[in-house]
N, CA, C, O and the ligand as a Tripos MOL2 file, in Angstrom:
@<TRIPOS>MOLECULE
protein
  273   271    69     0     0
PROTEIN
NO_CHARGES

@<TRIPOS>ATOM
      1 N         218.2540   65.2050  -12.8930 N.3       1 MET1
      2 CA        216.9150   65.6990  -13.3590 C.3       1 MET1
      3 C         217.1260   66.9370  -14.2670 C.2       1 MET1
      4 O         217.9400   67.8110  -13.9710 O.2       1 MET1
      5 N         216.3730   66.9800  -15.3680 N.am      2 ILE2
      6 CA        216.4530   68.1310  -16.2400 C.3       2 ILE2
      7 C         215.1150   68.7920  -16.3110 C.2       2 ILE2
      8 O         214.1020   68.2190  -15.9090 O.2       2 ILE2
      9 N         215.1060   70.0090  -16.8250 N.am      3 THR3
     10 CA        213.8410   70.7680  -16.9760 C.3       3 THR3
     11 C         213.3550   70.5870  -18.4150 C.2       3 THR3
     12 O         214.1140   70.1810  -19.2950 O.2       3 THR3
     13 N         212.1020   70.8910  -18.6320 N.am      4 ILE4
     14 CA        211.5390   70.8290  -19.9850 C.3       4 ILE4
     15 C         212.2900   71.7810  -20.8890 C.2       4 ILE4
     16 O         212.5110   71.4960  -22.0660 O.2       4 ILE4
     17 N         212.6790   72.9150  -20.3310 N.am      5 GLN5
     18 CA        213.4460   73.8760  -21.1680 C.3       5 GLN5
     19 C         214.7330   73.2880  -21.6780 C.2       5 GLN5
     20 O         215.1090   73.4470  -22.8390 O.2       5 GLN5
     21 N         215.4070   72.5910  -20.7530 N.am      6 GLN6
     22 CA        216.6830   71.9530  -21.1530 C.3       6 GLN6
     23 C         216.4650   70.8610  -22.2280 C.2       6 GLN6
     24 O         217.2710   70.6780  -23.1400 O.2       6 GLN6
     25 N         215.3440   70.1580  -22.0680 N.am      7 LEU7
     26 CA        215.0300   69.1250  -23.0530 C.3       7 LEU7
     27 C         214.6920   69.7400  -24.4150 C.2       7 LEU7
     28 O         215.0600   69.1970  -25.4570 O.2       7 LEU7
     29 N         213.9850   70.8820  -24.3970 N.am      8 HIS8
     30 CA        213.6760   71.5860  -25.6220 C.3       8 HIS8
     31 C         214.9440   72.0770  -26.2970 C.2       8 HIS8
     32 O         215.1000   71.9530  -27.5120 O.2       8 HIS8
     33 N         215.8550   72.6380  -25.4980 N.am      9 THR9
     34 CA        217.1860   73.0900  -26.0120 C.3       9 THR9
     35 C         217.8890   71.9260  -26.7000 C.2       9 THR9
     36 O         218.4270   72.0710  -27.7980 O.2       9 THR9
     37 N         217.8760   70.7810  -26.0460 N.am     10 TYR10
     38 CA        218.5260   69.6230  -26.5800 C.3      10 TYR10
     39 C         217.8570   69.2140  -27.9530 C.2      10 TYR10
     40 O         218.5410   68.8710  -28.9170 O.2      10 TYR10
     41 N         216.5310   69.2680  -27.9810 N.am     11 MET11
     42 CA        215.7870   68.8810  -29.2380 C.3      11 MET11
     43 C         216.1070   69.8040  -30.3670 C.2      11 MET11
     44 O         216.1490   69.3970  -31.5280 O.2      11 MET11
     45 N         216.3460   71.1180  -30.0130 N.am     12 GLU12
     46 CA        216.7260   72.0680  -31.0450 C.3      12 GLU12
     47 C         218.1160   71.7100  -31.6460 C.2      12 GLU12
     48 O         218.3400   71.8140  -32.8520 O.2      12 GLU12
     49 N         219.0150   71.2910  -30.7630 N.am     13 LEU13
     50 CA        220.3100   70.8990  -31.2140 C.3      13 LEU13
     51 C         220.2030   69.6320  -32.1240 C.2      13 LEU13
     52 O         220.9120   69.5140  -33.1230 O.2      13 LEU13
     53 N         219.3100   68.7070  -31.7510 N.am     14 VAL14
     54 CA        219.0450   67.5230  -32.5700 C.3      14 VAL14
     55 C         218.5560   67.9260  -33.9530 C.2      14 VAL14
     56 O         218.9980   67.3800  -34.9630 O.2      14 VAL14
     57 N         217.6060   68.9190  -33.9890 N.am     15 ASP15
     58 CA        217.0470   69.4350  -35.2500 C.3      15 ASP15
     59 C         218.2130   69.9970  -36.1040 C.2      15 ASP15
     60 O         218.1940   69.8490  -37.3260 O.2      15 ASP15
     61 N         219.1990   70.6240  -35.4930 N.am     16 MET16
     62 CA        220.2900   71.2200  -36.2180 C.3      16 MET16
     63 C         221.4260   70.2250  -36.4530 C.2      16 MET16
     64 O         222.4970   70.5960  -36.9350 O.2      16 MET16
     65 N         221.1820   68.9520  -36.1050 N.am     17 ARG17
     66 CA        222.0930   67.8720  -36.2580 C.3      17 ARG17
     67 C         223.3830   68.1000  -35.4590 C.2      17 ARG17
     68 O         224.4690   67.6960  -35.8750 O.2      17 ARG17
     69 N         223.2370   68.7520  -34.3120 N.am     18 MET18
     70 CA        224.3840   69.0290  -33.4710 C.3      18 MET18
     71 C         224.3860   68.1300  -32.2610 C.2      18 MET18
     72 O         225.3160   68.1990  -31.4580 O.2      18 MET18
     73 N         223.3850   67.2900  -32.0960 N.am     19 ALA19
     74 CA        223.2590   66.3590  -30.9740 C.3      19 ALA19
     75 C         222.6280   65.0760  -31.5420 C.2      19 ALA19
     76 O         221.8540   65.1260  -32.4990 O.2      19 ALA19
     77 N         222.9780   63.9020  -30.9260 N.am     20 PRO20
     78 CA        222.3770   62.6820  -31.3900 C.3      20 PRO20
     79 C         220.8810   62.5430  -31.0260 C.2      20 PRO20
     80 O         220.4570   62.9540  -29.9470 O.2      20 PRO20
     81 N         220.1090   61.9670  -31.9330 N.am     21 VAL21
     82 CA        218.6940   61.7130  -31.6550 C.3      21 VAL21
     83 C         218.5330   60.7010  -30.5200 C.2      21 VAL21
     84 O         219.2580   59.7090  -30.4440 O.2      21 VAL21
     85 N         217.5830   60.9700  -29.6550 N.am     22 ILE22
     86 CA        217.2180   59.9540  -28.6450 C.3      22 ILE22
     87 C         216.0850   59.1720  -29.2730 C.2      22 ILE22
     88 O         214.9750   59.6870  -29.4080 O.2      22 ILE22
     89 N         216.3530   57.9210  -29.6640 N.am     23 PRO23
     90 CA        215.3420   57.1800  -30.4160 C.3      23 PRO23
     91 C         214.2360   56.6280  -29.5930 C.2      23 PRO23
     92 O         214.3330   56.5380  -28.3690 O.2      23 PRO23
     93 N         213.1660   56.2530  -30.2700 N.am     24 CYS24
     94 CA        212.0590   55.4790  -29.6390 C.3      24 CYS24
     95 C         212.6350   54.2230  -29.0530 C.2      24 CYS24
     96 O         213.4140   53.5230  -29.7000 O.2      24 CYS24
     97 N         212.2420   53.9230  -27.7900 N.am     25 THR25
     98 CA        212.7610   52.7350  -27.1400 C.3      25 THR25
     99 C         212.1730   51.4240  -27.7290 C.2      25 THR25
    100 O         212.7790   50.3560  -27.6360 O.2      25 THR25
    101 N         211.0170   51.5420  -28.3140 N.am     26 LEU26
    102 CA        210.3380   50.3700  -28.8550 C.3      26 LEU26
    103 C         210.8870   50.0320  -30.2300 C.2      26 LEU26
    104 O         211.1190   48.8660  -30.5490 O.2      26 LEU26
    105 N         211.0960   51.0780  -31.0510 N.am     27 ASN27
    106 CA        211.5840   50.8580  -32.4150 C.3      27 ASN27
    107 C         212.4040   51.9950  -32.8350 C.2      27 ASN27
    108 O         211.8550   53.0450  -33.1690 O.2      27 ASN27
    109 N         213.7220   51.8630  -32.8450 N.am     28 PRO28
    110 CA        214.6580   52.9580  -33.1650 C.3      28 PRO28
    111 C         214.4280   53.5590  -34.5490 C.2      28 PRO28
    112 O         214.9220   54.6430  -34.8580 O.2      28 PRO28
    113 N         213.6560   52.8260  -35.3940 N.am     29 GLU29
    114 CA        213.4730   53.3220  -36.7650 C.3      29 GLU29
    115 C         212.2680   54.2920  -36.8080 C.2      29 GLU29
    116 O         211.9790   54.8740  -37.8530 O.2      29 GLU29
    117 N         211.5890   54.4540  -35.7010 N.am     30 HIS30
    118 CA        210.4530   55.4050  -35.6870 C.3      30 HIS30
    119 C         210.9880   56.8380  -35.7820 C.2      30 HIS30
    120 O         212.1680   57.0890  -35.5350 O.2      30 HIS30
    121 N         210.1090   57.7640  -36.1400 N.am     31 MET31
    122 CA        210.4860   59.1860  -36.1660 C.3      31 MET31
    123 C         210.9840   59.5580  -34.7690 C.2      31 MET31
    124 O         210.5160   58.9950  -33.7790 O.2      31 MET31
    125 N         211.9530   60.5240  -34.6750 N.am     32 PRO32
    126 CA        212.3910   60.9140  -33.3270 C.3      32 PRO32
    127 C         211.2550   61.4060  -32.4310 C.2      32 PRO32
    128 O         210.4090   62.1910  -32.8600 O.2      32 PRO32
    129 N         211.2460   60.9400  -31.1940 N.am     33 PRO33
    130 CA        210.1410   61.3220  -30.2720 C.3      33 PRO33
    131 C         210.1660   62.8330  -29.9940 C.2      33 PRO33
    132 O         211.2120   63.4740  -30.0890 O.2      33 PRO33
    133 N         209.0370   63.3670  -29.6610 N.am     34 VAL34
    134 CA        208.9290   64.8100  -29.3370 C.3      34 VAL34
    135 C         208.9770   65.0030  -27.8140 C.2      34 VAL34
    136 O         208.6650   64.0870  -27.0530 O.2      34 VAL34
    137 N         209.3700   66.2020  -27.3860 N.am     35 ALA35
    138 CA        209.4840   66.5450  -26.0030 C.3      35 ALA35
    139 C         208.1100   66.9650  -25.4840 C.2      35 ALA35
    140 O         207.3740   67.6710  -26.1740 O.2      35 ALA35
    141 N         207.7660   66.5400  -24.2880 N.am     36 PHE36
    142 CA        206.5790   67.0260  -23.6280 C.3      36 PHE36
    143 C         206.7860   66.9400  -22.1300 C.2      36 PHE36
    144 O         207.8000   66.4160  -21.6690 O.2      36 PHE36
    145 N         205.8320   67.4500  -21.3690 N.am     37 GLU37
    146 CA        206.0060   67.4700  -19.9200 C.3      37 GLU37
    147 C         204.7620   66.8540  -19.2920 C.2      37 GLU37
    148 O         203.6450   67.2420  -19.6350 O.2      37 GLU37
    149 N         204.9340   65.9140  -18.3910 N.am     38 LYS38
    150 CA        203.8270   65.2880  -17.6740 C.3      38 LYS38
    151 C         204.0720   65.3520  -16.2190 C.2      38 LYS38
    152 O         205.0940   64.8560  -15.7450 O.2      38 LYS38
    153 N         203.1660   65.9500  -15.4730 N.am     39 ASP39
    154 CA        203.2570   66.0570  -14.0070 C.3      39 ASP39
    155 C         204.6620   66.6800  -13.6050 C.2      39 ASP39
    156 O         205.3020   66.2440  -12.6480 O.2      39 ASP39
    157 N         205.0730   67.6740  -14.3590 N.am     40 GLY40
    158 CA        206.3380   68.3350  -14.0350 C.3      40 GLY40
    159 C         207.5900   67.5620  -14.4380 C.2      40 GLY40
    160 O         208.7040   68.0050  -14.1620 O.2      40 GLY40
    161 N         207.4160   66.3900  -15.0990 N.am     41 GLN41
    162 CA        208.5260   65.5810  -15.5260 C.3      41 GLN41
    163 C         208.7200   65.6970  -17.0330 C.2      41 GLN41
    164 O         207.8030   65.3950  -17.7970 O.2      41 GLN41
    165 N         209.8860   66.1250  -17.4660 N.am     42 PRO42
    166 CA        210.1500   66.1210  -18.9110 C.3      42 PRO42
    167 C         210.2140   64.6880  -19.4900 C.2      42 PRO42
    168 O         210.8020   63.7940  -18.8820 O.2      42 PRO42
    169 N         209.6230   64.4920  -20.6320 N.am     43 ALA43
    170 CA        209.6310   63.1680  -21.2090 C.3      43 ALA43
    171 C         209.5960   63.3280  -22.7380 C.2      43 ALA43
    172 O         209.3900   64.4030  -23.3010 O.2      43 ALA43
    173 N         209.8150   62.1640  -23.3530 N.am     44 LEU44
    174 CA        209.7450   62.0890  -24.8110 C.3      44 LEU44
    175 C         208.6130   61.1980  -25.1930 C.2      44 LEU44
    176 O         208.2990   60.2260  -24.5040 O.2      44 LEU44
    177 N         207.9890   61.5380  -26.3130 N.am     45 TRP45
    178 CA        206.8050   60.8350  -26.7400 C.3      45 TRP45
    179 C         206.9360   60.4910  -28.2230 C.2      45 TRP45
    180 O         207.0980   61.3590  -29.0810 O.2      45 TRP45
    181 N         206.8580   59.1750  -28.4850 N.am     46 CYS46
    182 CA        206.9250   58.7160  -29.8970 C.3      46 CYS46
    183 C         205.4930   58.7480  -30.4320 C.2      46 CYS46
    184 O         204.6010   58.0540  -29.9450 O.2      46 CYS46
    185 N         205.3170   59.5810  -31.4530 N.am     47 LEU47
    186 CA        203.9660   59.7460  -32.0070 C.3      47 LEU47
    187 C         203.5350   58.5280  -32.8560 C.2      47 LEU47
    188 O         202.3490   58.3160  -33.1070 O.2      47 LEU47
    189 N         204.5190   57.7550  -33.2790 N.am     48 GLU48
    190 CA        204.2310   56.6400  -34.1370 C.3      48 GLU48
    191 C         203.6590   55.4350  -33.3730 C.2      48 GLU48
    192 O         202.7670   54.7570  -33.8820 O.2      48 GLU48
    193 N         204.1490   55.1670  -32.1890 N.am     49 CYS49
    194 CA        203.6660   54.0110  -31.4270 C.3      49 CYS49
    195 C         203.1430   54.4010  -30.0290 C.2      49 CYS49
    196 O         202.8040   53.5290  -29.2290 O.2      49 CYS49
    197 N         203.0770   55.7420  -29.7330 N.am     50 ASP50
    198 CA        202.5390   56.2340  -28.5090 C.3      50 ASP50
    199 C         203.3470   55.7800  -27.2840 C.2      50 ASP50
    200 O         202.8020   55.6590  -26.1870 O.2      50 ASP50
    201 N         204.6340   55.5320  -27.4780 N.am     51 THR51
    202 CA        205.4670   55.2020  -26.3270 C.3      51 THR51
    203 C         205.9860   56.4710  -25.6980 C.2      51 THR51
    204 O         206.4520   57.3800  -26.3850 O.2      51 THR51
    205 N         205.8990   56.5250  -24.3710 N.am     52 LYS52
    206 CA        206.4460   57.6460  -23.6160 C.3      52 LYS52
    207 C         207.6710   57.2370  -22.8650 C.2      52 LYS52
    208 O         207.7100   56.1780  -22.2380 O.2      52 LYS52
    209 N         208.6950   58.0940  -22.9290 N.am     53 LEU53
    210 CA        209.9720   57.7900  -22.3890 C.3      53 LEU53
    211 C         210.3730   58.8890  -21.4310 C.2      53 LEU53
    212 O         210.6330   60.0150  -21.8550 O.2      53 LEU53
    213 N         210.4270   58.5810  -20.1320 N.am     54 PHE54
    214 CA        210.8490   59.5630  -19.1600 C.3      54 PHE54
    215 C         212.4080   59.6050  -19.1670 C.2      54 PHE54
    216 O         213.0760   58.6100  -19.4460 O.2      54 PHE54
    217 N         212.9290   60.7720  -18.8550 N.am     55 ILE55
    218 CA        214.3840   60.9850  -18.9620 C.3      55 ILE55
    219 C         215.0490   60.5410  -17.6620 C.2      55 ILE55
    220 O         214.8800   61.2110  -16.6430 O.2      55 ILE55
    221 N         215.7680   59.4790  -17.6580 N.am     56 GLY56
    222 CA        216.4590   58.9880  -16.4630 C.3      56 GLY56
    223 C         217.6770   59.7870  -16.1620 C.2      56 GLY56
    224 O         218.0810   60.6490  -16.9430 O.2      56 GLY56
    225 N         218.2800   59.5020  -15.0080 N.am     57 GLU57
    226 CA        219.4360   60.2810  -14.5630 C.3      57 GLU57
    227 C         220.6110   60.2400  -15.5880 C.2      57 GLU57
    228 O         221.2950   61.2360  -15.8190 O.2      57 GLU57
    229 N         220.8030   59.0470  -16.1820 N.am     58 ARG58
    230 CA        221.9340   58.8560  -17.0660 C.3      58 ARG58
    231 C         221.7800   59.7680  -18.3260 C.2      58 ARG58
    232 O         222.7110   60.4550  -18.7480 O.2      58 ARG58
    233 N         220.5720   59.7260  -18.8800 N.am     59 LYS59
    234 CA        220.2770   60.5540  -20.0640 C.3      59 LYS59
    235 C         220.2740   62.0260  -19.7130 C.2      59 LYS59
    236 O         220.7210   62.8460  -20.5150 O.2      59 LYS59
    237 N         219.7730   62.3920  -18.5140 N.am     60 ALA60
    238 CA        219.7140   63.7900  -18.0810 C.3      60 ALA60
    239 C         221.1460   64.3230  -17.9740 C.2      60 ALA60
    240 O         221.4270   65.4580  -18.3610 O.2      60 ALA60
    241 N         222.0300   63.5030  -17.4530 N.am     61 THR61
    242 CA        223.4490   63.9490  -17.3200 C.3      61 THR61
    243 C         224.0600   64.1820  -18.6930 C.2      61 THR61
    244 O         224.7560   65.1740  -18.9160 O.2      61 THR61
    245 N         223.7990   63.2780  -19.5920 N.am     62 LEU62
    246 CA        224.2770   63.3760  -20.9470 C.3      62 LEU62
    247 C         223.7620   64.6610  -21.6860 C.2      62 LEU62
    248 O         224.5030   65.4070  -22.3260 O.2      62 LEU62
    249 N         222.4720   64.8300  -21.5360 N.am     63 ILE63
    250 CA        221.8020   66.0070  -22.1710 C.3      63 ILE63
    251 C         222.4100   67.3130  -21.6270 C.2      63 ILE63
    252 O         222.6870   68.2470  -22.3800 O.2      63 ILE63
    253 N         222.6070   67.3510  -20.3160 N.am     64 LYS64
    254 CA        223.1310   68.6160  -19.7320 C.3      64 LYS64
    255 C         224.5990   68.8660  -20.1690 C.2      64 LYS64
    256 O         225.0390   70.0020  -20.3410 O.2      64 LYS64
    257 N         225.3190   67.7550  -20.3340 N.am     65 LYS65
    258 CA        226.6910   67.8950  -20.8320 C.3      65 LYS65
    259 C         226.6910   68.4290  -22.2610 C.2      65 LYS65
    260 O         227.5220   69.2640  -22.6160 O.2      65 LYS65
    261 N         225.7660   67.9500  -23.0690 N.am     66 ILE66
    262 CA        225.7310   68.3870  -24.4860 C.3      66 ILE66
    263 C         225.2590   69.7940  -24.6520 C.2      66 ILE66
    264 O         225.8240   70.5420  -25.4510 O.2      66 ILE66
    265 N         224.2230   70.1930  -23.9150 N.am     67 ILE67
    266 CA        223.7150   71.5910  -24.0610 C.3      67 ILE67
    267 C         224.6140   72.5890  -23.3340 C.2      67 ILE67
    268 O         224.5250   73.7960  -23.5600 O.2      67 ILE67
    269 N         225.4660   72.0840  -22.4730 N.am     68 GLY68
    270 CA        226.3920   73.0010  -21.7650 C.3      68 GLY68
    271 C         225.6480   73.8240  -20.7590 C.2      68 GLY68
    272 O         226.2500   74.6470  -20.0690 O.2      68 GLY68
    273 ZN        207.9440   54.4120  -31.4110 Zn       69 ZN69
@<TRIPOS>BOND
     1     1     2 1
     2     2     3 1
     3     3     4 2
     4     3     5 am
     5     5     6 1
     6     6     7 1
     7     7     8 2
     8     7     9 am
     9     9    10 1
    10    10    11 1
    11    11    12 2
    12    11    13 am
    13    13    14 1
    14    14    15 1
    15    15    16 2
    16    15    17 am
    17    17    18 1
    18    18    19 1
    19    19    20 2
    20    19    21 am
    21    21    22 1
    22    22    23 1
    23    23    24 2
    24    23    25 am
    25    25    26 1
    26    26    27 1
    27    27    28 2
    28    27    29 am
    29    29    30 1
    30    30    31 1
    31    31    32 2
    32    31    33 am
    33    33    34 1
    34    34    35 1
    35    35    36 2
    36    35    37 am
    37    37    38 1
    38    38    39 1
    39    39    40 2
    40    39    41 am
    41    41    42 1
    42    42    43 1
    43    43    44 2
    44    43    45 am
    45    45    46 1
    46    46    47 1
    47    47    48 2
    48    47    49 am
    49    49    50 1
    50    50    51 1
    51    51    52 2
    52    51    53 am
    53    53    54 1
    54    54    55 1
    55    55    56 2
    56    55    57 am
    57    57    58 1
    58    58    59 1
    59    59    60 2
    60    59    61 am
    61    61    62 1
    62    62    63 1
    63    63    64 2
    64    63    65 am
    65    65    66 1
    66    66    67 1
    67    67    68 2
    68    67    69 am
    69    69    70 1
    70    70    71 1
    71    71    72 2
    72    71    73 am
    73    73    74 1
    74    74    75 1
    75    75    76 2
    76    75    77 am
    77    77    78 1
    78    78    79 1
    79    79    80 2
    80    79    81 am
    81    81    82 1
    82    82    83 1
    83    83    84 2
    84    83    85 am
    85    85    86 1
    86    86    87 1
    87    87    88 2
    88    87    89 am
    89    89    90 1
    90    90    91 1
    91    91    92 2
    92    91    93 am
    93    93    94 1
    94    94    95 1
    95    95    96 2
    96    95    97 am
    97    97    98 1
    98    98    99 1
    99    99   100 2
   100    99   101 am
   101   101   102 1
   102   102   103 1
   103   103   104 2
   104   103   105 am
   105   105   106 1
   106   106   107 1
   107   107   108 2
   108   107   109 am
   109   109   110 1
   110   110   111 1
   111   111   112 2
   112   111   113 am
   113   113   114 1
   114   114   115 1
   115   115   116 2
   116   115   117 am
   117   117   118 1
   118   118   119 1
   119   119   120 2
   120   119   121 am
   121   121   122 1
   122   122   123 1
   123   123   124 2
   124   123   125 am
   125   125   126 1
   126   126   127 1
   127   127   128 2
   128   127   129 am
   129   129   130 1
   130   130   131 1
   131   131   132 2
   132   131   133 am
   133   133   134 1
   134   134   135 1
   135   135   136 2
   136   135   137 am
   137   137   138 1
   138   138   139 1
   139   139   140 2
   140   139   141 am
   141   141   142 1
   142   142   143 1
   143   143   144 2
   144   143   145 am
   145   145   146 1
   146   146   147 1
   147   147   148 2
   148   147   149 am
   149   149   150 1
   150   150   151 1
   151   151   152 2
   152   151   153 am
   153   153   154 1
   154   154   155 1
   155   155   156 2
   156   155   157 am
   157   157   158 1
   158   158   159 1
   159   159   160 2
   160   159   161 am
   161   161   162 1
   162   162   163 1
   163   163   164 2
   164   163   165 am
   165   165   166 1
   166   166   167 1
   167   167   168 2
   168   167   169 am
   169   169   170 1
   170   170   171 1
   171   171   172 2
   172   171   173 am
   173   173   174 1
   174   174   175 1
   175   175   176 2
   176   175   177 am
   177   177   178 1
   178   178   179 1
   179   179   180 2
   180   179   181 am
   181   181   182 1
   182   182   183 1
   183   183   184 2
   184   183   185 am
   185   185   186 1
   186   186   187 1
   187   187   188 2
   188   187   189 am
   189   189   190 1
   190   190   191 1
   191   191   192 2
   192   191   193 am
   193   193   194 1
   194   194   195 1
   195   195   196 2
   196   195   197 am
   197   197   198 1
   198   198   199 1
   199   199   200 2
   200   199   201 am
   201   201   202 1
   202   202   203 1
   203   203   204 2
   204   203   205 am
   205   205   206 1
   206   206   207 1
   207   207   208 2
   208   207   209 am
   209   209   210 1
   210   210   211 1
   211   211   212 2
   212   211   213 am
   213   213   214 1
   214   214   215 1
   215   215   216 2
   216   215   217 am
   217   217   218 1
   218   218   219 1
   219   219   220 2
   220   219   221 am
   221   221   222 1
   222   222   223 1
   223   223   224 2
   224   223   225 am
   225   225   226 1
   226   226   227 1
   227   227   228 2
   228   227   229 am
   229   229   230 1
   230   230   231 1
   231   231   232 2
   232   231   233 am
   233   233   234 1
   234   234   235 1
   235   235   236 2
   236   235   237 am
   237   237   238 1
   238   238   239 1
   239   239   240 2
   240   239   241 am
   241   241   242 1
   242   242   243 1
   243   243   244 2
   244   243   245 am
   245   245   246 1
   246   246   247 1
   247   247   248 2
   248   247   249 am
   249   249   250 1
   250   250   251 1
   251   251   252 2
   252   251   253 am
   253   253   254 1
   254   254   255 1
   255   255   256 2
   256   255   257 am
   257   257   258 1
   258   258   259 1
   259   259   260 2
   260   259   261 am
   261   261   262 1
   262   262   263 1
   263   263   264 2
   264   263   265 am
   265   265   266 1
   266   266   267 1
   267   267   268 2
   268   267   269 am
   269   269   270 1
   270   270   271 1
   271   271   272 2
@<TRIPOS>SUBSTRUCTURE
     1 MET1         2 RESIDUE 1 A MET
     2 ILE2         6 RESIDUE 1 A ILE
     3 THR3        10 RESIDUE 1 A THR
     4 ILE4        14 RESIDUE 1 A ILE
     5 GLN5        18 RESIDUE 1 A GLN
     6 GLN6        22 RESIDUE 1 A GLN
     7 LEU7        26 RESIDUE 1 A LEU
     8 HIS8        30 RESIDUE 1 A HIS
     9 THR9        34 RESIDUE 1 A THR
    10 TYR10       38 RESIDUE 1 A TYR
    11 MET11       42 RESIDUE 1 A MET
    12 GLU12       46 RESIDUE 1 A GLU
    13 LEU13       50 RESIDUE 1 A LEU
    14 VAL14       54 RESIDUE 1 A VAL
    15 ASP15       58 RESIDUE 1 A ASP
    16 MET16       62 RESIDUE 1 A MET
    17 ARG17       66 RESIDUE 1 A ARG
    18 MET18       70 RESIDUE 1 A MET
    19 ALA19       74 RESIDUE 1 A ALA
    20 PRO20       78 RESIDUE 1 A PRO
    21 VAL21       82 RESIDUE 1 A VAL
    22 ILE22       86 RESIDUE 1 A ILE
    23 PRO23       90 RESIDUE 1 A PRO
    24 CYS24       94 RESIDUE 1 A CYS
    25 THR25       98 RESIDUE 1 A THR
    26 LEU26      102 RESIDUE 1 A LEU
    27 ASN27      106 RESIDUE 1 A ASN
    28 PRO28      110 RESIDUE 1 A PRO
    29 GLU29      114 RESIDUE 1 A GLU
    30 HIS30      118 RESIDUE 1 A HIS
    31 MET31      122 RESIDUE 1 A MET
    32 PRO32      126 RESIDUE 1 A PRO
    33 PRO33      130 RESIDUE 1 A PRO
    34 VAL34      134 RESIDUE 1 A VAL
    35 ALA35      138 RESIDUE 1 A ALA
    36 PHE36      142 RESIDUE 1 A PHE
    37 GLU37      146 RESIDUE 1 A GLU
    38 LYS38      150 RESIDUE 1 A LYS
    39 ASP39      154 RESIDUE 1 A ASP
    40 GLY40      158 RESIDUE 1 A GLY
    41 GLN41      162 RESIDUE 1 A GLN
    42 PRO42      166 RESIDUE 1 A PRO
    43 ALA43      170 RESIDUE 1 A ALA
    44 LEU44      174 RESIDUE 1 A LEU
    45 TRP45      178 RESIDUE 1 A TRP
    46 CYS46      182 RESIDUE 1 A CYS
    47 LEU47      186 RESIDUE 1 A LEU
    48 GLU48      190 RESIDUE 1 A GLU
    49 CYS49      194 RESIDUE 1 A CYS
    50 ASP50      198 RESIDUE 1 A ASP
    51 THR51      202 RESIDUE 1 A THR
    52 LYS52      206 RESIDUE 1 A LYS
    53 LEU53      210 RESIDUE 1 A LEU
    54 PHE54      214 RESIDUE 1 A PHE
    55 ILE55      218 RESIDUE 1 A ILE
    56 GLY56      222 RESIDUE 1 A GLY
    57 GLU57      226 RESIDUE 1 A GLU
    58 ARG58      230 RESIDUE 1 A ARG
    59 LYS59      234 RESIDUE 1 A LYS
    60 ALA60      238 RESIDUE 1 A ALA
    61 THR61      242 RESIDUE 1 A THR
    62 LEU62      246 RESIDUE 1 A LEU
    63 ILE63      250 RESIDUE 1 A ILE
    64 LYS64      254 RESIDUE 1 A LYS
    65 LYS65      258 RESIDUE 1 A LYS
    66 ILE66      262 RESIDUE 1 A ILE
    67 ILE67      266 RESIDUE 1 A ILE
    68 GLY68      270 RESIDUE 1 A GLY
    69 ZN69       273 GROUP 0 **** ****
């Protein structure tokens, strides 16, 4: 599990091209999803198709490894 702060840190690294984009699960060619929090759960939201992606354990582990 990660916090919204950790997800925001990761997204800043993505903006600086220091971490890979987590793409929209519906269409990887969509704009990179934005971070938001729903019911205390960090998630990503694709503004183009309104798809919401919760951060699973595998992605959380990867994100925490990258942000150190
Ligand atoms: Zn999308």
